[in-house]
C-alpha positions in Angstrom: 31.0 2.7 -15.3 29.0 3.6 -18.4 26.4 0.9 -17.5 26.0 2.5 -14.1 25.4 5.9 -15.7 22.6 4.5 -17.8 21.1 2.7 -14.8 21.2 6.0 -12.8 19.6 8.0 -15.7 16.9 5.3 -16.1 16.1 5.3 -12.4 15.9 9.1 -12.4 13.5 9.0 -15.4 11.4 6.3 -13.7 11.2 8.4 -10.6 10.2 11.5 -12.6 7.5 9.5 -14.4 6.3 8.1 -11.0 6.1 11.6 -9.5 4.2 12.9 -12.6 1.7 10.1 -12.3 1.2 10.7 -8.6 0.7 14.5 -9.2 -1.8 13.8 -12.0 -3.7 11.3 -9.8 -3.9 13.9 -6.9 -5.1 16.6 -9.3 -7.9 14.3 -10.8 -8.9 13.2 -7.3 -9.0 16.8 -6.0 -11.2 17.9 -8.9 -13.5 14.9 -8.5 -14.0 15.7 -4.8 -14.6 19.3 -5.6 -17.2 18.4 -8.2 -18.9 15.9 -5.9 -19.1 18.6 -3.3 -20.8 21.0 -5.7 -23.2 18.3 -6.8 -24.0 17.4 -3.2 -24.6 21.0 -2.2 -26.9 21.5 -5.2 -28.8 18.3 -4.4 -29.2 19.4 -0.7 -30.4 22.8 -1.8 -32.9 21.4 -4.3 -34.2 18.9 -1.7 -34.6 21.7 0.8 -36.6 23.8 -1.8 -38.8 20.8 -2.6 -39.4 20.1 1.2 -40.3 23.8 1.7 -42.7 23.8 -1.2 -44.3 20.5 0.0 -44.8 22.0 3.5 -46.4 25.1 2.1 -48.7 23.0 -0.1 -49.6 20.8 2.8 -50.4 23.8 5.0 -52.6 25.3 2.2 -54.4 22.0 1.8 -55.1 21.6 5.5 -56.2 25.3 5.6 -58.6 24.7 2.7 -60.1 21.7 4.4 -60.5 23.6 7.7 -62.1 26.6 5.8 -64.5 24.3 4.1 -65.7 22.8 7.4 -66.6 26.2 8.8 
């Protein structure tokens, strides 16, 4: 009977540790996904800004060429 009690307590402790590990893993994963989303958003925003600036510079370059031909 006493051995069964220790086995039950041990199994409960193992289950609690397992649940804790699962929760920690979920939290780390969630934070990682959130951080990746932020980085991705900033990257897309930066790329958009660079593309806009490149388009403006290209337009100014073409305009300068056209103006010099007149």
